[in-house]
Kinemage of the C-alpha trace (Angstrom):
@kinemage 1
@onewidth
@group {chain A} dominant
@subgroup {mainchain}
@vectorlist {calphas} color= white
{ca unk a 1} P 134.674 201.440 245.290
{ca unk a 2} L 137.782 199.974 246.918
{ca unk a 3} L 139.714 199.223 243.663
{ca unk a 4} L 138.436 202.465 241.972
{ca unk a 5} L 138.626 205.068 244.736
{ca unk a 6} L 136.270 208.026 245.092
{ca unk a 7} L 136.516 209.502 241.633
{ca unk a 8} L 136.666 206.287 239.706
{ca unk a 9} L 134.006 204.651 241.876
{ca unk a 10} L 131.477 207.459 241.648
{ca unk a 11} L 132.019 208.045 237.911
{ca unk a 12} L 132.070 204.334 237.235
{ca unk a 13} L 128.758 203.630 239.061
{ca unk a 14} L 126.991 206.512 237.348
{ca unk a 15} L 128.428 205.617 233.907
{ca unk a 16} L 127.563 201.950 234.376
{ca unk a 17} L 123.964 203.040 235.234
{ca unk a 18} L 123.666 205.031 232.020
{ca unk a 19} L 125.127 202.420 229.624
{ca unk a 20} L 123.153 199.637 231.288
{ca unk a 21} L 119.914 201.567 230.847
{ca unk a 22} L 120.806 202.193 227.214
{ca unk a 23} L 121.656 198.548 226.464
{ca unk a 24} L 118.532 197.196 228.192
{ca unk a 25} L 116.420 199.769 226.365
{ca unk a 26} L 117.715 198.316 223.081
{ca unk a 27} L 116.613 194.866 224.166
{ca unk a 28} L 113.222 196.222 225.270
{ca unk a 29} L 112.649 197.887 221.873
{ca unk a 30} L 113.226 194.519 220.175
{ca unk a 31} L 110.750 192.674 222.407
{ca unk a 32} L 108.051 192.557 219.719
{ca unk a 33} L 110.410 192.506 216.707
{ca unk a 34} L 108.753 190.884 213.685
{ca unk a 35} L 105.355 191.074 215.219
{ca unk a 36} L 106.089 188.385 217.790
{ca unk a 37} L 106.646 188.630 221.560
{ca unk a 38} L 110.014 187.182 222.477
{ca unk a 39} L 109.739 186.180 226.113
{ca unk a 40} L 113.190 184.657 226.249
{ca unk a 41} L 116.418 186.349 225.335
{ca unk a 42} L 117.584 183.264 223.459
{ca unk a 43} L 114.324 183.254 221.481
{ca unk a 44} L 114.975 186.805 220.309
{ca unk a 45} L 118.584 185.981 219.313
{ca unk a 46} L 117.359 182.853 217.518
{ca unk a 47} L 114.678 184.791 215.645
{ca unk a 48} L 117.237 187.354 214.414
{ca unk a 49} L 120.282 185.121 213.738
{ca unk a 50} L 119.130 181.498 213.622
{ca unk a 51} L 119.531 178.327 215.621
{ca unk a 52} L 123.220 178.600 216.357
{ca unk a 53} L 122.779 182.024 217.931
{ca unk a 54} L 119.916 180.572 220.009
{ca unk a 55} L 122.246 177.928 221.447
{ca unk a 56} L 125.161 180.387 222.000
{ca unk a 57} L 122.918 182.889 223.722
{ca unk a 58} L 121.482 180.205 225.972
{ca unk a 59} L 125.000 179.024 226.824
{ca unk a 60} L 125.981 182.595 227.805
{ca unk a 61} L 122.779 182.971 229.777
{ca unk a 62} L 123.446 179.718 231.538
{ca unk a 63} L 126.943 180.792 232.513
{ca unk a 64} L 125.645 184.133 233.664
{ca unk a 65} L 122.815 182.667 235.759
{ca unk a 66} L 125.009 179.901 237.181
{ca unk a 67} L 127.565 182.399 238.368
{ca unk a 68} L 124.899 184.762 239.738
{ca unk a 69} L 123.461 181.792 241.668
{ca unk a 70} L 126.944 180.948 242.988
{ca unk a 71} L 127.295 184.592 244.110
{ca unk a 72} L 123.968 184.435 245.973
{ca unk a 73} L 124.908 181.183 247.705
{ca unk a 74} L 128.227 182.655 248.795
{ca unk a 75} L 126.401 185.788 250.001
{ca unk a 76} L 123.835 183.667 251.928
{ca unk a 77} L 126.636 181.621 253.498
{ca unk a 78} L 128.574 184.770 254.487
{ca unk a 79} L 125.473 186.236 256.069
{ca unk a 80} L 124.818 183.014 257.948
{ca unk a 81} L 128.422 182.904 259.197
{ca unk a 82} L 128.172 186.543 260.290
{ca unk a 83} L 125.217 185.575 262.467
{ca unk a 84} L 127.084 182.646 263.989
{ca unk a 85} L 130.128 184.783 264.767
{ca unk a 86} L 127.962 187.281 266.605
{ca unk a 87} L 127.001 184.649 269.147
{ca unk a 88} L 129.779 182.083 269.072
{ca unk a 89} L 133.104 183.138 267.547
{ca unk a 90} L 134.960 179.864 268.279
{ca unk a 91} L 136.243 179.183 264.765
{ca unk a 92} L 134.692 175.680 264.641
{ca unk a 93} L 132.206 176.474 261.825
{ca unk a 94} L 133.897 177.536 258.618
{ca unk a 95} L 132.470 179.467 255.684
{ca unk a 96} L 132.155 176.319 253.440
{ca unk a 97} L 129.862 174.751 256.060
{ca unk a 98} L 127.562 177.754 255.999
{ca unk a 99} L 127.652 177.735 252.215
{ca unk a 100} L 126.533 174.104 252.316
{ca unk a 101} L 123.679 175.004 254.638
{ca unk a 102} L 122.673 177.918 252.429
{ca unk a 103} L 122.701 175.638 249.355
{ca unk a 104} L 120.478 173.126 251.150
{ca unk a 105} L 117.924 175.816 252.084
{ca unk a 106} L 118.018 177.086 248.455
{ca unk a 107} L 117.283 173.556 247.199
{ca unk a 108} L 114.400 173.138 249.690
{ca unk a 109} L 112.909 176.476 248.511
{ca unk a 110} L 113.329 175.517 244.840
{ca unk a 111} L 111.517 172.245 245.471
{ca unk a 112} L 108.619 173.948 247.236
{ca unk a 113} L 108.207 176.794 244.678
{ca unk a 114} L 107.424 175.011 241.331
{ca unk a 115} L 107.606 178.026 239.059
{ca unk a 116} L 108.419 181.733 239.055
{ca unk a 117} L 104.840 182.939 239.165
{ca unk a 118} L 104.307 180.887 242.354
{ca unk a 119} L 106.634 183.223 244.266
{ca unk a 120} L 103.636 185.436 244.983
{ca unk a 121} L 103.870 186.789 248.519
{ca unk a 122} L 107.564 185.847 248.722
{ca unk a 123} L 108.319 188.860 246.466
{ca unk a 124} L 106.752 191.033 249.215
{ca unk a 125} L 108.956 189.365 251.809
{ca unk a 126} L 111.965 189.939 249.534
{ca unk a 127} L 111.253 193.665 249.507
{ca unk a 128} L 111.010 193.781 253.292
{ca unk a 129} L 114.221 191.812 253.736
{ca unk a 130} L 116.024 194.197 251.342
{ca unk a 131} L 114.755 197.275 253.214
{ca unk a 132} L 115.744 195.784 256.576
{ca unk a 133} L 119.300 195.172 255.409
{ca unk a 134} L 119.624 198.530 253.612
{ca unk a 135} L 118.372 200.566 256.609
{ca unk a 136} L 120.467 198.769 259.227
{ca unk a 137} L 123.644 198.740 257.080
{ca unk a 138} L 123.260 202.420 256.262
{ca unk a 139} L 122.536 203.554 259.833
{ca unk a 140} L 125.374 201.555 261.374
{ca unk a 141} L 127.876 202.534 258.656
{ca unk a 142} L 126.914 206.161 259.048
{ca unk a 143} L 127.369 205.905 262.820
{ca unk a 144} L 130.817 204.280 262.408
{ca unk a 145} L 131.878 206.881 259.840
{ca unk a 146} L 130.984 209.781 262.098
{ca unk a 147} L 132.963 208.351 265.050
{ca unk a 148} L 135.943 206.965 263.064
{ca unk a 149} L 139.260 208.731 262.647
{ca unk a 150} L 140.560 209.727 259.215
{ca unk a 151} L 140.285 206.861 256.733
{ca unk a 152} L 142.627 205.728 254.014
{ca unk a 153} L 140.964 206.038 250.621
{ca unk a 154} L 143.983 205.157 248.512
{ca unk a 155} L 143.695 202.327 245.981
{ca unk a 156} L 145.621 199.311 247.396
{ca unk a 157} L 148.256 197.373 245.458
{ca unk a 158} L 151.138 197.947 243.091
{ca unk a 159} L 150.891 199.926 239.856
{ca unk a 160} L 150.447 196.691 237.858
{ca unk a 161} L 147.828 195.213 240.177
{ca unk a 162} L 145.910 198.483 240.170
{ca unk a 163} L 145.529 198.280 236.414
{ca unk a 164} L 144.088 194.731 236.599
{ca unk a 165} L 141.862 195.457 239.601
{ca unk a 166} L 140.477 198.558 237.855
{ca unk a 167} L 139.608 196.493 234.736
{ca unk a 168} L 138.065 193.806 236.941
{ca unk a 169} L 136.053 196.420 238.792
{ca unk a 170} L 134.521 197.529 235.525
{ca unk a 171} L 133.149 194.076 235.049
{ca unk a 172} L 131.841 194.189 238.601
{ca unk a 173} L 129.961 197.427 237.787
{ca unk a 174} L 128.117 196.061 234.795
{ca unk a 175} L 127.406 192.815 236.660
{ca unk a 176} L 125.726 194.818 239.427
{ca unk a 177} L 123.182 196.316 237.066
{ca unk a 178} L 122.425 193.554 234.563
{ca unk a 179} L 120.893 190.106 234.524
{ca unk a 180} L 120.974 188.951 230.897
{ca unk a 181} L 117.308 187.926 231.219
{ca unk a 182} L 115.300 191.082 230.705
{ca unk a 183} L 112.724 189.372 228.329
{ca unk a 184} L 112.208 186.567 230.842
{ca unk a 185} L 111.596 188.971 233.719
{ca unk a 186} L 109.112 191.019 231.664
{ca unk a 187} L 107.412 188.031 230.087
{ca unk a 188} L 104.034 188.701 231.715
{ca unk a 189} L 103.982 192.513 231.397
{ca unk a 190} L 100.715 193.916 230.145
{ca unk a 191} L 100.116 195.822 226.921
{ca unk a 192} L 101.551 198.074 225.557
{ca unk a 193} L 104.530 195.828 226.287
{ca unk a 194} L 107.446 197.933 225.038
{ca unk a 195} L 106.145 201.101 226.575
{ca unk a 196} L 105.651 199.501 229.959
{ca unk a 197} L 109.072 197.807 229.768
{ca unk a 198} L 110.615 201.236 229.213
{ca unk a 199} L 108.729 202.660 232.182
{ca unk a 200} L 110.100 199.839 234.364
{ca unk a 201} L 113.655 200.407 233.099
{ca unk a 202} L 113.525 204.159 233.714
{ca unk a 203} L 112.247 203.572 237.226
{ca unk a 204} L 114.842 200.860 237.963
{ca unk a 205} L 117.795 202.927 236.703
{ca unk a 206} L 116.754 206.100 238.550
{ca unk a 207} L 114.857 205.445 241.783
{ca unk a 208} L 115.888 201.770 241.874
{ca unk a 209} L 119.612 202.424 241.933
{ca unk a 210} L 119.466 204.862 244.909
{ca unk a 211} L 119.784 202.140 247.576
{ca unk a 212} L 122.855 200.788 245.787
{ca unk a 213} L 124.439 204.234 245.688
{ca unk a 214} L 123.476 204.830 249.303
{ca unk a 215} L 125.246 201.722 250.617
{ca unk a 216} L 128.189 201.836 248.264
{ca unk a 217} L 129.049 205.455 249.069
{ca unk a 218} L 128.260 205.328 252.779
{ca unk a 219} L 130.155 202.094 253.279
{ca unk a 220} L 133.247 203.317 251.487
{ca unk a 221} L 133.107 206.666 253.236
{ca unk a 222} L 132.941 204.956 256.646
{ca unk a 223} L 135.656 202.319 256.172
{ca unk a 224} L 137.773 203.464 253.226
{ca unk a 225} L 140.097 200.927 251.529
{ca unk a 226} L 139.505 198.454 254.331
{ca unk a 227} L 135.819 198.031 253.358
{ca unk a 228} L 134.951 194.326 253.158
{ca unk a 229} L 133.225 192.654 250.232
{ca unk a 230} L 130.307 191.938 252.593
{ca unk a 231} L 129.651 195.262 254.308
{ca unk a 232} L 128.185 193.799 257.471
{ca unk a 233} L 131.602 192.374 258.331
{ca unk a 234} L 132.725 195.990 258.916
{ca unk a 235} L 129.883 197.483 260.900
{ca unk a 236} L 129.748 197.966 264.651
{ca unk a 237} L 126.536 198.179 266.618
{ca unk a 238} L 123.984 196.276 268.686
{ca unk a 239} L 124.118 192.507 268.250
{ca unk a 240} L 120.363 192.336 267.593
{ca unk a 241} L 120.645 194.855 264.789
{ca unk a 242} L 123.547 193.131 263.082
{ca unk a 243} L 121.872 189.764 263.497
{ca unk a 244} L 118.635 191.081 261.942
{ca unk a 245} L 120.482 192.545 258.939
{ca unk a 246} L 122.418 189.335 258.395
{ca unk a 247} L 119.367 187.145 258.634
{ca unk a 248} L 117.554 189.466 256.233
{ca unk a 249} L 120.496 189.211 253.776
{ca unk a 250} L 120.415 185.411 254.105
{ca unk a 251} L 116.652 185.131 253.446
{ca unk a 252} L 116.727 187.684 250.629
{ca unk a 253} L 119.489 185.757 248.899
{ca unk a 254} L 117.431 182.552 248.987
{ca unk a 255} L 114.494 184.236 247.231
{ca unk a 256} L 116.676 186.170 244.811
{ca unk a 257} L 118.548 183.033 243.798
{ca unk a 258} L 115.263 181.324 242.912
{ca unk a 259} L 114.429 184.217 240.558
{ca unk a 260} L 117.715 183.851 238.656
{ca unk a 261} L 117.629 180.043 238.658
{ca unk a 262} L 114.043 180.000 237.240
{ca unk a 263} L 115.088 180.102 233.529
{ca unk a 264} L 117.091 176.932 234.049
{ca unk a 265} L 114.226 175.303 235.948
{ca unk a 266} L 111.781 176.299 233.254
{ca unk a 267} L 114.089 174.952 230.552
{ca unk a 268} L 114.479 171.612 232.339
{ca unk a 269} L 110.765 171.303 233.096
{ca unk a 270} L 109.823 171.985 229.447
{ca unk a 271} L 112.470 169.663 228.043
{ca unk a 272} L 111.265 166.747 230.234
{ca unk a 273} L 107.584 167.451 229.776
{ca unk a 274} L 106.811 168.356 233.379
{ca unk a 275} L 103.154 169.443 233.460
{ca unk a 276} L 100.117 169.245 235.738
{ca unk a 277} L 99.944 169.418 239.505
{ca unk a 278} L 103.228 170.420 241.211
{ca unk a 279} L 102.462 167.819 243.929
{ca unk a 280} L 102.169 164.913 241.517
{ca unk a 281} L 104.758 162.271 242.385
{ca unk a 282} L 106.569 162.565 239.031
{ca unk a 283} L 106.775 166.357 239.200
{ca unk a 284} L 107.824 166.435 242.836
{ca unk a 285} L 110.500 163.745 242.433
{ca unk a 286} L 111.750 165.507 239.298
{ca unk a 287} L 112.217 168.769 241.234
{ca unk a 288} L 114.013 167.023 244.091
{ca unk a 289} L 116.406 165.146 241.804
{ca unk a 290} L 117.040 167.789 239.078
{ca unk a 291} L 116.812 171.044 240.978
{ca unk a 292} L 118.478 169.466 243.956
{ca unk a 293} L 121.319 168.179 241.737
{ca unk a 294} L 121.692 171.525 239.968
{ca unk a 295} L 121.953 173.462 243.262
{ca unk a 296} L 124.267 170.771 244.731
{ca unk a 297} L 126.733 171.464 241.895
{ca unk a 298} L 126.197 175.231 242.305
{ca unk a 299} L 126.849 174.979 246.080
{ca unk a 300} L 129.984 172.854 245.563
{ca unk a 301} L 131.490 175.452 243.165
{ca unk a 302} L 130.544 178.211 245.634
{ca unk a 303} L 132.251 176.437 248.580
{ca unk a 304} L 135.285 175.531 246.462
{ca unk a 305} L 136.036 179.077 245.433
{ca unk a 306} L 134.126 181.382 247.798
{ca unk a 307} L 135.622 184.665 246.368
{ca unk a 308} L 132.483 186.707 245.828
{ca unk a 309} L 134.229 189.699 244.191
{ca unk a 310} L 136.122 187.391 241.850
{ca unk a 311} L 132.922 185.687 240.780
{ca unk a 312} L 131.322 189.062 240.039
{ca unk a 313} L 134.292 190.167 237.922
{ca unk a 314} L 134.443 186.938 235.918
{ca unk a 315} L 130.669 186.816 235.379
{ca unk a 316} L 130.629 190.428 234.193
{ca unk a 317} L 133.509 189.713 231.794
{ca unk a 318} L 132.500 186.483 230.131
{ca unk a 319} L 128.723 186.860 230.061
{ca unk a 320} L 127.365 190.239 231.088
{ca unk a 321} L 129.456 192.210 228.567
{ca unk a 322} L 128.631 189.894 225.644
{ca unk a 323} L 124.951 189.390 226.548
{ca unk a 324} L 123.927 192.891 227.572
{ca unk a 325} L 126.200 195.162 225.527
{ca unk a 326} L 127.708 193.343 222.498
{ca unk a 327} L 124.702 191.219 221.586
{ca unk a 328} L 122.111 193.962 222.291
{ca unk a 329} L 123.880 196.453 220.039
{ca unk a 330} L 124.414 193.975 217.228
{ca unk a 331} L 120.829 192.647 217.334
{ca unk a 332} L 119.503 196.207 217.220
{ca unk a 333} L 121.821 196.929 214.271
{ca unk a 334} L 120.744 193.873 212.354
{ca unk a 335} L 117.020 194.282 213.118
{ca unk a 336} L 117.016 197.972 212.055
{ca unk a 337} L 119.703 197.933 209.351
{ca unk a 338} L 117.407 199.588 206.815
{ca unk a 339} L 116.248 202.284 209.204
{ca unk a 340} L 119.485 203.466 210.735
{ca unk a 341} L 121.634 206.288 209.334
{ca unk a 342} L 125.344 205.756 208.685
{ca unk a 343} L 126.233 207.557 211.916
{ca unk a 344} L 123.849 205.413 213.914
{ca unk a 345} L 125.336 202.254 212.456
{ca unk a 346} L 128.811 203.563 213.212
{ca unk a 347} L 127.774 204.273 216.799
{ca unk a 348} L 126.566 200.650 217.319
{ca unk a 349} L 129.709 199.258 215.739
{ca unk a 350} L 131.856 201.326 218.047
{ca unk a 351} L 129.883 199.942 221.013
{ca unk a 352} L 130.304 196.388 219.781
{ca unk a 353} L 134.055 196.808 219.317
{ca unk a 354} L 134.614 198.665 222.623
{ca unk a 355} L 132.665 196.187 224.730
{ca unk a 356} L 134.245 193.266 222.894
{ca unk a 357} L 137.690 194.560 223.920
{ca unk a 358} L 136.450 195.244 227.477
{ca unk a 359} L 135.120 191.704 227.709
{ca unk a 360} L 138.429 190.226 226.666
{ca unk a 361} L 140.663 192.314 228.952
{ca unk a 362} L 138.171 191.985 231.913
{ca unk a 363} L 138.284 188.201 231.527
{ca unk a 364} L 142.047 188.184 231.718
{ca unk a 365} L 141.955 190.530 234.774
{ca unk a 366} L 139.359 188.386 236.537
{ca unk a 367} L 141.246 185.119 235.864
{ca unk a 368} L 144.412 186.762 237.186
{ca unk a 369} L 142.568 187.873 240.302
{ca unk a 370} L 141.238 184.362 240.900
{ca unk a 371} L 144.703 182.827 240.389
{ca unk a 372} L 146.225 185.274 242.931
{ca unk a 373} L 143.440 184.605 245.436
{ca unk a 374} L 143.818 180.877 244.917
{ca unk a 375} L 147.521 181.251 245.929
{ca unk a 376} L 146.664 183.396 248.940
{ca unk a 377} L 143.818 181.190 250.005
{ca unk a 378} L 143.260 177.441 249.517
{ca unk a 379} L 140.128 175.830 248.129
{ca unk a 380} L 137.192 175.713 250.558
{ca unk a 381} L 138.691 178.767 252.243
{ca unk a 382} L 137.216 180.312 255.371
{ca unk a 383} L 137.144 183.948 254.318
């Protein structure tokens, strides 16, 4: 909202919702293409294009998931720092320290939860943590907005910087709605698979987006162009309420990260033949070394460049645009080439070209933003 303003932000969020629903629907409709269930996105790409496409899609997925994980570790570290500042604002503990703590907790959780289906009750806790954060952030923002004087809603920066930040914000928008792992998430959905996937998508992109709209619009209304990347850094209110929201955000980030890291865990487990009891010495030591090492690298990158907004822009540009929009349209075009009319084919080619251009310019904009932030802040910055 900050780099787009009211009109651009509202239109952008709604438009991103619509195009994300459309692109994910294309992927869902290909879930049983060729009479086979494709429970991994890379499997679907490999089935349609061949082995090289399988490897390229997996590489894009890996980048996407790695960056998402980095974003969650930064978010968890920011939430943990916000709790610390509430009780002891002495400047001794810096953001990188909290990111390191968050990374360690993520690694411990990854070691204790051997696979995605073992999350079980943790998904219920995840929902509760999300609701706690949403309710507190909304109520405190609303209270601040009612009491606050007139806010500045102008888009900050020079004319040139506004162009780049607007392009970067478009990548943020698509990143907010897409994972690049729809087949993996829906791998255990019951029959009829495609129909139930579509029901889930319609629910997610209607009812499911309302909390996002609620916080985005209320937060921007309350604080204007001074709204922080992490909303709880703006709000005023009882210490206990802010602490509860920050702790909920921290715990929710740990669980959410595990979901998005699971495809990498599953790949590594399969490649190295990890089977049997999760508590077997070989399996436990493998999780400690491999998952611990993976999250150590992820945590290091997060602490090195803790610019959450920049990570979102770059991820959206280099992986979300290609995975969710370019690849989805082209796969649907190839899979149904004998069934589509000339106008339908033209429509998909226009989508491919448009999102290809958007991916390129958004990557440039995101890299520029990171370069500027790297000059303003040093590595391992305390933001």
